[in-house]
C-alpha positions in Angstrom: 85.0 -67.3 -12.1 83.7 -63.9 -13.2 82.7 -61.7 -10.2 83.8 -64.2 -7.6 86.9 -63.2 -5.6 87.5 -65.3 -2.5 89.1 -63.7 0.5 91.8 -65.8 2.2 90.7 -67.4 5.4 92.1 -64.9 7.9 90.2 -65.4 11.2 89.2 -62.2 13.0 87.2 -62.1 16.2 85.8 -65.5 15.6 84.8 -65.0 12.0 86.3 -67.6 9.6 87.0 -65.0 6.9 87.2 -61.2 7.2 88.1 -58.1 5.4 91.3 -58.2 7.4 92.6 -60.1 4.4 92.2 -57.1 2.2 93.5 -53.6 2.2 92.2 -50.1 1.9 92.8 -48.2 -1.4 92.3 -44.4 -1.6 89.5 -43.2 -3.7 92.0 -41.2 -5.8 93.7 -44.5 -6.7 90.5 -46.2 -7.5 89.4 -43.4 -9.9 92.7 -43.7 -11.7 92.7 -47.5 -11.8 89.1 -48.2 -12.7 89.4 -47.0 -16.3 92.3 -49.4 -17.0 90.7 -52.3 -15.2 89.5 -55.5 -16.8 85.9 -54.8 -16.2 85.3 -51.0 -15.9 82.8 -50.1 -13.2 80.4 -52.9 -12.3 77.3 -52.5 -10.1 76.0 -55.0 -7.5 72.3 -54.5 -7.1 72.1 -56.4 -3.8 74.9 -54.3 -2.1 74.0 -51.2 -4.1 77.7 -50.6 -4.6 80.1 -50.4 -7.4 83.2 -52.5 -7.9 85.7 -53.4 -10.5 88.1 -56.2 -11.3 91.7 -56.3 -12.4 94.7 -58.6 -12.6 98.0 -57.5 -11.0 101.4 -57.8 -12.6 101.7 -61.5 -11.7 98.2 -62.3 -13.0 96.4 -62.5 -9.7 92.7 -61.6 -9.9 91.4 -58.8 -7.6 88.1 -57.0 -6.9 87.9 -53.5 -5.5 84.6 -52.5 -3.9 84.0 -48.8 -3.2 81.4 -46.1 -2.8 80.8 -43.5 -5.4 78.3 -40.6 -5.6 75.5 -43.0 -6.7 76.0 -45.5 -3.9 76.5 -42.7 -1.3 73.3 -40.9 -2.5 71.3 -44.1 -2.1 72.6 -44.5 1.5 71.8 -40.8 2.2 68.3 -41.2 0.7 67.7 -44.3 2.9 68.9 -42.4 6.0 66.5 -39.5 5.2 63.5 -41.8 4.4 64.0 -43.5 7.8 64.2 -40.3 9.7 67.8 -41.0 10.8 70.0 -38.1 11.8 72.9 -38.8 9.6 75.4 -41.3 8.1 79.1 -41.7 8.5 81.7 -42.4 6.0 85.1 -44.0 6.3 88.0 -41.7 5.5 86.9 -38.6 3.7 90.5 -37.7 3.4 90.9 -40.6 0.9 89.3 -38.4 -1.8 91.5 -36.7 -4.3 92.3 -33.1 -3.3 95.0 -32.7 -5.8 93.4 -29.8 -7.6 93.2 -31.6 -11.0 89.9 -30.8 -12.8 88.7 -34.4 -12.8 89.6 -34.8 -9.1 87.8 -31.6 -8.1 84.6 -32.8 -9.9 84.9 -36.3 -8.3 85.4 -34.9 -4.8 82.6 -32.4 -5.1 80.2 -35.1 -6.4 81.1 -37.3 -3.4 80.4 -34.6 -0.8 77.2 -33.5 -2.6 75.9 -37.1 -2.5 76.0 -37.0 1.3 73.2 -34.4 1.3 69.9 -35.9 0.0 
């Protein structure tokens, strides 16, 4: 079905299904892959997060969920509105520091989104 991607049942710490079934993809890979995906960037209003869908070389359907400047800025604004002292992010070194013009812009936008 569209927008339904089931994770395999991989028990982890008592949970019947977990993200242990998936894998981490660097932001640089996501930014290169999203433009050639089946869906382009989609937005989940409940999670306040972007994702995209693609089929691999053997036709298996995949979803990739990630943060972008929009989703990060919403989290940073929430943090500020609640008077929290900060937020954390997973793996800032997964951004694209290659020096390419598009990569520089994407990386700068991500870091700026952390400051509401």
